[in-house]
N, C-alpha and C positions, 0 to 999 in steps of 0.2 A: 923755534915757535913760543907763543909765550900767552898765557891766558890770565884777564886782567879782569874789576870790578867794582864799583864804587856803586855805595846806596848814599842817597841822598833820605834823609829823616824828614819826613813831612809834618807840618802840626795836625793835631786830633782834628777839627775845624777844616784842614785845607778840601777841597772840591778834588777829589781824588779823578773824577772825570776831566779834567784838566789832562792829569796825565796820559790817558790815555788819547785825548784829542792831539797830545803832544805825539807820542808815540805812532799812532795813524800820519801824521802829517810830515815827521823825518823819517818814520823807515824805511820807506821806498830809497830814499835817495842812499840807503846802505845795499840796497842789493846788488850793487857792481862794483864795490869798493874790492879794489887789485889787494891784493895782499890779505884778504880778512877770511876767515876760515866761516864763522859767522859773527855774530852780534844780537843777544837778546834783549830786548828793552821790554824790563819787566817790574812789578809793582806788587805790594802787598798792602792788605787794608788791614787798620788796625783791628781788633778784633775776630778775624776772620781766617780758618787753620790754622791756628795758635801763634799767629801774629801780635804780638807787644805793641807796635806802632805800623802806621801807615810809614811807607817808603816806595819811592823808587831807584828804580836804577838799572846800570848798562853791565851785562856780561860780553864778553869777548873773547874769540879765541884764534889770536892772529898766526898765522902761517908765515908770516914775516916781520921779523923783528923791527925791519927798517921801515915797515908801512904801521907797524903800533909808535912807531915815533915821531913821525911825521904826521900821525892822528895829534898825539898827544901836543904839538907847536904846530899844531894847522888853527883855521876856522871853526873845523868843528868843533874841539874840544872849547875854546875858546867860545863858543852859545851855551855850554855846559855852564864856565865857569859866570860867564854874563847873566845866565837862569839861575841858578842857584849855588855860585859859590864854589871855590876851588876846593873838592874832594879828594880825601886820602882815597888812594888807591891800591889796592891789594895786587898782588903780582903772585903768579904762580908759574913752575915750569911743567910741561905737559907732562903727565909719566906715563899714562897711556891713555887712549883714546880708539873710540871702538862703535861706531855705527850701530844702528837698529834699523828693523822694515818700515818701522812707521813713518809717513812723509812729511811730515810737520809735527810742530811740538805745542803746546796748549798751557805747560806748564816745567816749571825748570822745581828742583833736589836739589838741596846743598847740604853734606854732612862735612860737619869739622871734627878730625880726629889729632892728636899730637905724638909727634915720631918720638920714642923711645929712643935713649941714649944709645941702647944696645940692640938698636933695628938691623938688622941685615939687609939692604938696601936690592940686594939682586932677586932675594926672599920677597921683600915686599912690592917690589915689580912685579916679581911673576904672580904672586897672591890680585894686586890688584888686576891685573891681565885677565885672570880667571874671573874674580867678581864682575868685571865688566864685560864679559864675555855671555856670564849668566844673563845679566843686567839687558844688554840685548839681543837676547832670545823671548825676553817677554815683548808680543807682539804690539804695545802702543809704545815700546823705547823708541825717540829716533837717535838719543845718542847717553852715552856714557862715558864720563871723560875723567880722569884722576888727576892731582896735582899736585905739585908740595910747592909749599912756601919756605923757603930756604931763608928768611926773616926770622922766624918763629916756626921754624920745624917742626910744622904742618901739614897733614895731608888732607886736601879735600876732597871731597867727590862729588860731582855734579850730574845729576843723570836729568836728561830733557824727556818730557812726556809726551803723548798726543792724548791725554784723558787730563781732565780738568782737574787744577790743584785740588787736596784737600790734606787734612791733616796726617804732617809725617810721624811716623814714631818717635824719629828723634832726628835733628836737624833742625832747616826751613826750606819754606817753599815761596815760590813766588809763583802770580799770573805770567806767563808773557803776551805781550799787546801786541810783538811783531816781532818776529825772528826772517832776521835779511841771514841770508846763506851763499854766499859766493861763491866759497871757498868748497865746498863740500862736496862737488867733483872732482876737486884733486884731491881729498880726501879719502876717497873710494877708490881714486886709480892710486892713489900708494898702497892699497889694504890689499 
């Protein structure tokens, strides 16, 4: 499995409604993508819920590494490059994934934490599993995912929520414009 996210910062005067239309147009094409757990088309509006800039982003959970590679080398990613330029892509290895009882998601919260050099990774994995177990007991949680960025030794926590985005205590929040989730049945079966 592999997680990916790229973020396109938008000019202050960019019409963010264009992004919503883009997600509505392209989103359904992802609903049956083989090897994909989920793809969230997400956005932030400058000055809303703590966002400093307007941004358009995609967050992926790939169940199959080969499918992720096919995406990067294929037509779909070329559309991203043609529309917004070649983005820096953050990548993570998923450490823990828990699914909640919510049937869809309207927002995604992200929190990044540097991993101390003295960290016991087996203890970290256990504590993150406990944290995600608690998160999915909340009725609004669709999924809780913890992943490790091995290039920067950073832990990233993602919580997909059925509730509308609100200013987070820490980290950032994005509105979900479309959530493609073709691999969720496979994750449910594996759980």
